[in-house]
Structure formats: structure tokens, C-alpha cells
C-alpha atoms as a printed R data frame, in Angstrom:
    type eleno elety resid chain resno       x       y       z
1   ATOM     1    CA   UNK     A     1  19.255  15.688  11.286
2   ATOM     2    CA   UNK     A     2  18.739  19.536  10.655
3   ATOM     3    CA   UNK     A     3  15.162  20.821  11.541
4   ATOM     4    CA   UNK     A     4  14.788  21.669   7.900
5   ATOM     5    CA   UNK     A     5  14.952  18.621   6.981
6   ATOM     6    CA   UNK     A     6  13.017  16.792   9.940
7   ATOM     7    CA   UNK     A     7   9.971  19.343   8.230
8   ATOM     8    CA   UNK     A     8  10.580  17.854   4.872
9   ATOM     9    CA   UNK     A     9  10.272  14.230   6.049
10  ATOM    10    CA   UNK     A    10   7.501  15.332   8.076
11  ATOM    11    CA   UNK     A    11   5.579  17.120   5.435
12  ATOM    12    CA   UNK     A    12   6.526  13.840   3.047
13  ATOM    13    CA   UNK     A    13   4.734  11.543   5.279
14  ATOM    14    CA   UNK     A    14   1.880  13.493   6.127
15  ATOM    15    CA   UNK     A    15   0.949  13.748   2.354
16  ATOM    16    CA   UNK     A    16   1.810   9.947   2.006
17  ATOM    17    CA   UNK     A    17  -0.369   9.193   4.259
18  ATOM    18    CA   UNK     A    18  -3.312  11.242   3.096
19  ATOM    19    CA   UNK     A    19  -3.064   9.591  -0.430
20  ATOM    20    CA   UNK     A    20  -2.149   6.298   0.701
21  ATOM    21    CA   UNK     A    21  -5.351   5.516   3.340
22  ATOM    22    CA   UNK     A    22  -7.338   6.427   0.107
23  ATOM    23    CA   UNK     A    23  -6.016   4.687  -2.474
24  ATOM    24    CA   UNK     A    24  -2.345   3.450  -1.807
25  ATOM    25    CA   UNK     A    25   0.709   4.674  -3.691
26  ATOM    26    CA   UNK     A    26   1.597   6.392  -0.799
27  ATOM    27    CA   UNK     A    27   5.306   4.703  -1.442
28  ATOM    28    CA   UNK     A    28   5.222   6.901  -4.783
29  ATOM    29    CA   UNK     A    29   5.863   9.934  -2.471
30  ATOM    30    CA   UNK     A    30   8.191   8.515   0.450
31  ATOM    31    CA   UNK     A    31  10.525   6.589  -1.431
32  ATOM    32    CA   UNK     A    32  12.301   9.223  -3.789
33  ATOM    33    CA   UNK     A    33  12.241  11.363  -0.851
34  ATOM    34    CA   UNK     A    34  14.250   8.430   0.940
35  ATOM    35    CA   UNK     A    35  16.348   8.172  -2.185
36  ATOM    36    CA   UNK     A    36  17.546  11.489  -2.625
37  ATOM    37    CA   UNK     A    37  18.813  11.807   1.329
38  ATOM    38    CA   UNK     A    38  21.865   9.377  -0.020
39  ATOM    39    CA   UNK     A    39  20.293   6.614   1.730
40  ATOM    40    CA   UNK     A    40  21.531   2.512   0.332
41  ATOM    41    CA   UNK     A    41  18.602   1.142  -1.723
42  ATOM    42    CA   UNK     A    42  17.937  -1.498   1.488
43  ATOM    43    CA   UNK     A    43  17.903   1.340   4.126
44  ATOM    44    CA   UNK     A    44  15.677   3.358   2.245
45  ATOM    45    CA   UNK     A    45  13.563   0.612   1.608
46  ATOM    46    CA   UNK     A    46  13.748  -0.509   5.604
47  ATOM    47    CA   UNK     A    47  13.072   2.796   6.547
48  ATOM    48    CA   UNK     A    48  10.042   3.421   4.255
49  ATOM    49    CA   UNK     A    49   8.738  -0.111   5.666
50  ATOM    50    CA   UNK     A    50   9.125   1.790   8.884
51  ATOM    51    CA   UNK     A    51   7.317   4.967   8.552
52  ATOM    52    CA   UNK     A    52   4.697   2.977   6.035
53  ATOM    53    CA   UNK     A    53   3.733   1.017   8.997
54  ATOM    54    CA   UNK     A    54   2.450   4.052  10.840
55  ATOM    55    CA   UNK     A    55  -0.009   5.718   8.240
56  ATOM    56    CA   UNK     A    56  -1.519   1.651   7.450
57  ATOM    57    CA   UNK     A    57  -1.900   1.329  11.149
58  ATOM    58    CA   UNK     A    58  -3.439   4.356  11.977
59  ATOM    59    CA   UNK     A    59  -5.702   4.416   8.635
60  ATOM    60    CA   UNK     A    60  -6.573   0.398   9.663
61  ATOM    61    CA   UNK     A    61  -8.069   1.711  13.150
62  ATOM    62    CA   UNK     A    62 -10.015   4.550  11.912
63  ATOM    63    CA   UNK     A    63 -11.356   2.478   9.247
64  ATOM    64    CA   UNK     A    64 -11.810  -0.290  11.787
65  ATOM    65    CA   UNK     A    65 -13.858   2.602  14.398
66  ATOM    66    CA   UNK     A    66 -16.222   3.463  11.500
67  ATOM    67    CA   UNK     A    67 -17.420  -0.620  11.328
68  ATOM    68    CA   UNK     A    68 -15.552  -0.901   7.938
69  ATOM    69    CA   UNK     A    69 -13.439  -3.748   8.829
70  ATOM    70    CA   UNK     A    70 -14.467  -7.401   9.663
71  ATOM    71    CA   UNK     A    71 -11.303  -8.758  11.343
72  ATOM    72    CA   UNK     A    72 -12.896 -12.276  12.089
73  ATOM    73    CA   UNK     A    73 -13.185 -12.680   8.330
74  ATOM    74    CA   UNK     A    74  -9.478 -11.555   7.362
75  ATOM    75    CA   UNK     A    75  -7.680 -14.029  10.385
76  ATOM    76    CA   UNK     A    76  -6.652 -16.416   7.942
77  ATOM    77    CA   UNK     A    77  -5.483 -13.204   5.225
78  ATOM    78    CA   UNK     A    78  -3.048 -11.757   7.732
79  ATOM    79    CA   UNK     A    79  -1.527 -14.908   8.521
80  ATOM    80    CA   UNK     A    80  -0.997 -15.799   4.707
81  ATOM    81    CA   UNK     A    81  -0.217 -12.162   3.811
82  ATOM    82    CA   UNK     A    82   2.371 -12.091   7.041
83  ATOM    83    CA   UNK     A    83   3.958 -15.239   5.981
84  ATOM    84    CA   UNK     A    84   4.290 -14.585   2.250
85  ATOM    85    CA   UNK     A    85   5.581 -10.514   3.198
86  ATOM    86    CA   UNK     A    86   8.572 -12.051   5.144
87  ATOM    87    CA   UNK     A    87   9.448 -14.919   2.379
88  ATOM    88    CA   UNK     A    88   9.055 -11.458  -0.086
89  ATOM    89    CA   UNK     A    89  11.571  -9.250   1.683
90  ATOM    90    CA   UNK     A    90  13.980 -12.253   2.609
91  ATOM    91    CA   UNK     A    91  14.024 -12.998  -1.040
92  ATOM    92    CA   UNK     A    92  14.266  -9.115  -2.599
93  ATOM    93    CA   UNK     A    93  18.189  -9.402  -2.974
94  ATOM    94    CA   UNK     A    94  18.562 -13.157  -4.067
95  ATOM    95    CA   UNK     A    95  15.926 -12.645  -7.086
96  ATOM    96    CA   UNK     A    96  15.944  -9.779  -9.881
97  ATOM    97    CA   UNK     A    97  12.834  -7.473  -9.616
98  ATOM    98    CA   UNK     A    98  13.465  -6.963 -13.424
99  ATOM    99    CA   UNK     A    99  10.422  -8.976 -14.548
100 ATOM   100    CA   UNK     A   100   8.114  -7.309 -12.242
101 ATOM   101    CA   UNK     A   101   9.564  -3.837 -12.672
102 ATOM   102    CA   UNK     A   102   8.952  -4.133 -16.516
103 ATOM   103    CA   UNK     A   103   5.228  -5.877 -16.013
104 ATOM   104    CA   UNK     A   104   3.546  -4.249 -13.443
105 ATOM   105    CA   UNK     A   105   2.800  -1.071 -15.200
106 ATOM   106    CA   UNK     A   106   1.013  -2.564 -18.014
107 ATOM   107    CA   UNK     A   107  -1.230  -4.326 -15.380
108 ATOM   108    CA   UNK     A   108  -1.639  -1.211 -13.464
109 ATOM   109    CA   UNK     A   109  -2.759   0.515 -16.612
110 ATOM   110    CA   UNK     A   110  -5.005  -2.250 -17.595
111 ATOM   111    CA   UNK     A   111  -6.440  -1.536 -14.197
112 ATOM   112    CA   UNK     A   112  -7.176   1.972 -14.668
113 ATOM   113    CA   UNK     A   113  -8.810   0.903 -18.133
114 ATOM   114    CA   UNK     A   114 -10.926  -1.838 -16.369
115 ATOM   115    CA   UNK     A   115 -12.034   0.986 -13.808
116 ATOM   116    CA   UNK     A   116 -13.042   3.978 -16.205
117 ATOM   117    CA   UNK     A   117 -14.681   1.505 -18.767
118 ATOM   118    CA   UNK     A   118 -16.673  -0.091 -16.051
119 ATOM   119    CA   UNK     A   119 -18.086   3.184 -14.174
120 ATOM   120    CA   UNK     A   120 -20.060   1.274 -11.675
121 ATOM   121    CA   UNK     A   121 -17.704  -0.807 -10.218
122 ATOM   122    CA   UNK     A   122 -17.737  -0.442  -6.567
123 ATOM   123    CA   UNK     A   123 -20.480   1.686  -6.147
124 ATOM   124    CA   UNK     A   124 -22.461  -1.113  -4.197
125 ATOM   125    CA   UNK     A   125 -21.878  -4.603  -2.545
126 ATOM   126    CA   UNK     A   126 -21.953  -7.400  -5.334
127 ATOM   127    CA   UNK     A   127 -22.411 -11.569  -4.755
128 ATOM   128    CA   UNK     A   128 -18.972 -12.770  -4.253
129 ATOM   129    CA   UNK     A   129 -17.393 -14.596  -6.687
130 ATOM   130    CA   UNK     A   130 -14.611 -16.826  -3.743
131 ATOM   131    CA   UNK     A   131 -15.258 -17.851  -0.406
132 ATOM   132    CA   UNK     A   132 -13.708 -15.768   2.141
133 ATOM   133    CA   UNK     A   133 -10.882 -18.475   3.148
134 ATOM   134    CA   UNK     A   134  -9.959 -19.378  -0.677
135 ATOM   135    CA   UNK     A   135  -9.925 -15.759  -1.317
136 ATOM   136    CA   UNK     A   136  -7.344 -14.837   1.439
137 ATOM   137    CA   UNK     A   137  -5.085 -17.757   1.061
138 ATOM   138    CA   UNK     A   138  -4.572 -16.891  -2.923
139 ATOM   139    CA   UNK     A   139  -4.726 -13.113  -2.727
140 ATOM   140    CA   UNK     A   140  -2.350 -13.084   0.832
141 ATOM   141    CA   UNK     A   141   0.141 -15.577  -1.152
142 ATOM   142    CA   UNK     A   142   0.467 -13.500  -3.931
143 ATOM   143    CA   UNK     A   143   0.299  -9.920  -2.964
144 ATOM   144    CA   UNK     A   144   2.150 -10.538   0.654
145 ATOM   145    CA   UNK     A   145   4.860 -11.762  -1.083
146 ATOM   146    CA   UNK     A   146   4.681  -9.043  -3.855
147 ATOM   147    CA   UNK     A   147   4.767  -6.058  -1.050
148 ATOM   148    CA   UNK     A   148   7.406  -7.908   0.332
149 ATOM   149    CA   UNK     A   149   9.611  -8.367  -2.843
150 ATOM   150    CA   UNK     A   150   8.447  -5.200  -5.064
151 ATOM   151    CA   UNK     A   151   5.647  -3.392  -3.933
152 ATOM   152    CA   UNK     A   152   4.377  -0.546  -6.041
153 ATOM   153    CA   UNK     A   153   0.511  -0.609  -6.475
154 ATOM   154    CA   UNK     A   154  -0.162  -3.444  -3.650
155 ATOM   155    CA   UNK     A   155  -3.027  -1.399  -2.239
156 ATOM   156    CA   UNK     A   156  -4.316  -1.024  -5.814
157 ATOM   157    CA   UNK     A   157  -4.263  -4.612  -6.517
158 ATOM   158    CA   UNK     A   158  -5.625  -5.356  -2.943
159 ATOM   159    CA   UNK     A   159  -8.422  -3.140  -3.450
160 ATOM   160    CA   UNK     A   160  -9.262  -4.505  -6.904
161 ATOM   161    CA   UNK     A   161  -9.006  -7.595  -5.668
162 ATOM   162    CA   UNK     A   162 -11.647  -7.261  -2.837
163 ATOM   163    CA   UNK     A   163 -13.850  -5.690  -5.349
164 ATOM   164    CA   UNK     A   164 -13.696  -8.268  -7.662
165 ATOM   165    CA   UNK     A   165 -12.839 -11.342  -5.745
166 ATOM   166    CA   UNK     A   166 -15.740 -10.687  -2.634
167 ATOM   167    CA   UNK     A   167 -17.808  -7.853  -4.239
168 ATOM   168    CA   UNK     A   168 -16.874  -5.517  -1.882
169 ATOM   169    CA   UNK     A   169 -18.041  -2.120  -2.610
170 ATOM   170    CA   UNK     A   170 -14.802   0.525  -2.932
171 ATOM   171    CA   UNK     A   171 -15.093   1.872   0.529
172 ATOM   172    CA   UNK     A   172 -15.295  -1.259   2.028
173 ATOM   173    CA   UNK     A   173 -12.130  -2.321   0.063
174 ATOM   174    CA   UNK     A   174 -10.378   0.344   0.767
175 ATOM   175    CA   UNK     A   175 -10.479  -0.045   4.492
176 ATOM   176    CA   UNK     A   176  -9.554  -4.169   3.888
177 ATOM   177    CA   UNK     A   177  -6.572  -3.137   2.486
178 ATOM   178    CA   UNK     A   178  -5.198  -1.543   4.908
179 ATOM   179    CA   UNK     A   179  -5.716  -4.260   7.165
180 ATOM   180    CA   UNK     A   180  -3.215  -6.129   4.295
181 ATOM   181    CA   UNK     A   181  -1.026  -3.105   3.867
182 ATOM   182    CA   UNK     A   182  -0.688  -3.392   7.866
183 ATOM   183    CA   UNK     A   183  -0.096  -6.851   7.727
184 ATOM   184    CA   UNK     A   184   3.018  -7.275   4.829
185 ATOM   185    CA   UNK     A   185   4.192  -3.965   6.208
186 ATOM   186    CA   UNK     A   186   5.378  -5.294   9.505
187 ATOM   187    CA   UNK     A   187   6.075  -8.809   8.103
188 ATOM   188    CA   UNK     A   188   8.395  -6.680   6.054
189 ATOM   189    CA   UNK     A   189   9.605  -4.332   8.760
190 ATOM   190    CA   UNK     A   190  10.489  -7.434  10.950
191 ATOM   191    CA   UNK     A   191  12.795  -8.637   8.103
192 ATOM   192    CA   UNK     A   192  14.853  -5.319   7.224
193 ATOM   193    CA   UNK     A   193  15.214  -4.530  11.225
194 ATOM   194    CA   UNK     A   194  16.616  -7.796  12.278
195 ATOM   195    CA   UNK     A   195  18.933  -6.741   9.389
196 ATOM   196    CA   UNK     A   196  19.547  -3.284  11.017
197 ATOM   197    CA   UNK     A   197  18.180  -1.599   7.249
198 ATOM   198    CA   UNK     A   198  15.697   0.853   8.928
199 ATOM   199    CA   UNK     A   199  16.975   4.719   9.885
200 ATOM   200    CA   UNK     A   200  14.721   4.967  12.911
201 ATOM   201    CA   UNK     A   201  15.261   9.026  13.436
202 ATOM   202    CA   UNK     A   202  13.753   9.187   9.604
203 ATOM   203    CA   UNK     A   203  11.083   6.743   9.845
204 ATOM   204    CA   UNK     A   204   9.783   7.745  13.003
205 ATOM   205    CA   UNK     A   205   9.500  11.300  11.579
206 ATOM   206    CA   UNK     A   206   7.749  10.366   8.881
207 ATOM   207    CA   UNK     A   207   5.648   8.000  10.967
208 ATOM   208    CA   UNK     A   208   4.242  10.890  12.720
209 ATOM   209    CA   UNK     A   209   3.146  12.509   9.741
210 ATOM   210    CA   UNK     A   210   1.787   9.294   8.227
211 ATOM   211    CA   UNK     A   211  -0.207   8.874  10.945
212 ATOM   212    CA   UNK     A   212  -1.940  12.669  11.019
213 ATOM   213    CA   UNK     A   213  -2.436  12.312   6.924
214 ATOM   214    CA   UNK     A   214  -4.034   9.055   7.402
215 ATOM   215    CA   UNK     A   215  -6.138  10.332   9.840
216 ATOM   216    CA   UNK     A   216  -7.393  13.136   7.429
217 ATOM   217    CA   UNK     A   217  -7.863  10.681   4.615
218 ATOM   218    CA   UNK     A   218  -9.492   8.046   6.038
219 ATOM   219    CA   UNK     A   219 -11.704  10.876   7.446
220 ATOM   220    CA   UNK     A   220 -12.704  12.354   3.948
221 ATOM   221    CA   UNK     A   221 -13.333   8.678   3.052
222 ATOM   222    CA   UNK     A   222 -15.950   7.755   5.824
223 ATOM   223    CA   UNK     A   223 -17.894  11.112   5.150
224 ATOM   224    CA   UNK     A   224 -17.771  10.761   1.294
225 ATOM   225    CA   UNK     A   225 -17.377   7.161  -0.057
226 ATOM   226    CA   UNK     A   226 -17.250   5.777  -3.301
227 ATOM   227    CA   UNK     A   227 -17.531   8.920  -5.542
228 ATOM   228    CA   UNK     A   228 -14.123  10.701  -3.840
229 ATOM   229    CA   UNK     A   229 -12.653   7.817  -3.465
230 ATOM   230    CA   UNK     A   230 -13.057   6.913  -7.068
231 ATOM   231    CA   UNK     A   231 -11.447   9.419  -9.082
232 ATOM   232    CA   UNK     A   232  -8.707   9.459  -6.384
233 ATOM   233    CA   UNK     A   233  -7.991   6.122  -7.484
234 ATOM   234    CA   UNK     A   234  -7.574   6.208 -10.668
235 ATOM   235    CA   UNK     A   235  -5.291   9.378 -10.259
236 ATOM   236    CA   UNK     A   236  -3.204   7.420  -7.678
237 ATOM   237    CA   UNK     A   237  -2.892   4.361 -10.228
238 ATOM   238    CA   UNK     A   238  -1.986   6.603 -13.815
239 ATOM   239    CA   UNK     A   239   0.995   8.218 -11.229
240 ATOM   240    CA   UNK     A   240   2.165   4.798 -10.150
241 ATOM   241    CA   UNK     A   241   2.025   3.763 -13.907
242 ATOM   242    CA   UNK     A   242   3.365   6.548 -14.957
243 ATOM   243    CA   UNK     A   243   6.321   6.474 -12.556
244 ATOM   244    CA   UNK     A   244   7.004   3.064 -13.242
245 ATOM   245    CA   UNK     A   245   7.556   3.183 -16.769
246 ATOM   246    CA   UNK     A   246   9.480   6.286 -16.362
247 ATOM   247    CA   UNK     A   247  11.623   3.893 -14.363
248 ATOM   248    CA   UNK     A   248  12.195   1.021 -16.988
249 ATOM   249    CA   UNK     A   249  12.546   3.414 -19.557
250 ATOM   250    CA   UNK     A   250  15.361   5.535 -17.983
251 ATOM   251    CA   UNK     A   251  16.768   3.168 -15.704
252 ATOM   252    CA   UNK     A   252  16.494   5.532 -13.108
């Protein structure tokens, strides 16, 4: 790879890592860049999981150091999410994703509208609506499989699930989302890696940028909290929604 291409990949990873550590949606930035390199879809997906693993691991570590993650409560969710993500990745070539591709943008749009009309959501911890174990089994199966099979908006769905299901404030929800994102990224990467569907050079170069971007993003979240996350979260959801709707309408 030429130096200028490495610089572009690093910068892409840096920006994606920063955005993803705050509100998710980093794949919206990285996948078009990887596809523009001429990588086949499966190789692009595997490479994306490789570089995303760097960012989600970095974000998870820094949120943990800030005392925002309870790993003991997440143990069951990690196991369920890992298995579900592996199954989703194994099936990604065998089942048509058209239904997901058509329906997910409207679900994301509904989330955005809900956030806009519920301005207090995520400001403080609320009483949970589910037990921790039942929450992680249900959403680990659904969102773990979804991330392995399709992926866009997974971080958004996890954050909303934590706020609505377990009553987390937006900062805690964002932190715990990174645990589940990291889990599904590693599971998918394992499947893609065993199939030889990951470009090491591009993935590692972007991954280094992801490490730094995630570090910067988590630092901002830890310092600024919900007031900063909320507008970024809504903007990222709208961007993902717009991108997916454009793909549905144009077939690109």
C-alpha cells in the first residue's frame, strides 16, 4: 500500500473511532472507504470487523477505567452475544438481508423521533423494566445475531435497549454498549478470519486510528456526559438512516 493510502485509512479509522465511541455508527464511515478500495463485499466486511475491534476494545477499556462498566453483570450478555454474532456471520451469505435492509432505516427513524419527543430520556438512571439476565439473553440473541448478519445501527440499538430495558442513563448505556459491540466484533472477526476474509494491512492501519479515535471520544463522553452524547447520538442515527434509505432507493 502507498503512503497516501495508509494515511487515508488511518484518518478514516481515527474519525470512525471517535464517532463510534460516542454514539455508534462508525461503520457508516469505514465501509464506504473499504468498498472504494475495490475489496469484495465479504473481504470488506471482514476487514471492517478487524479495524472495528480495535476501536470497540479501546473504548471499552477506557470506559471501564472510568468506572462506568459492570463486567460481572454483563457476563451472560457477553456469552450470548458472542454465540449469536457468530451464527449471524455464518449465515450472512445464506439468507437474503433484503428484509433487514428495507426495515432497519424506519426503525432507526422511529428511535430518533422517540428521542426528540423524550428529551429527558437518558439524563438519569431509572427503575429497570427487566432483570439483568433476561435483558442480556433477549438482546444478546437479537442484537448479537443482527450485528453478525447485517450490522448498521447496532450500537444505537444497544444504547436504546440499555436505557429503556435497564434504565441506564445515556453515559452508562454508551459505556456498556461498547462491551457488547466488542463482543460481537470479535465473534464476527473470528468467523471472517478463519475464512481468510480480512485484509490485515488495511485493517491494522485503520485499527491504529480507531484506537486513538476511541480514546479521544471516550474522554469527551466521560468529561461532558449526557448533554454531549445526546445531540451526537441523534445526528449519527439520522446519518445512518439517511445512508440506508439512499441505498434502498438507489440500490447502491
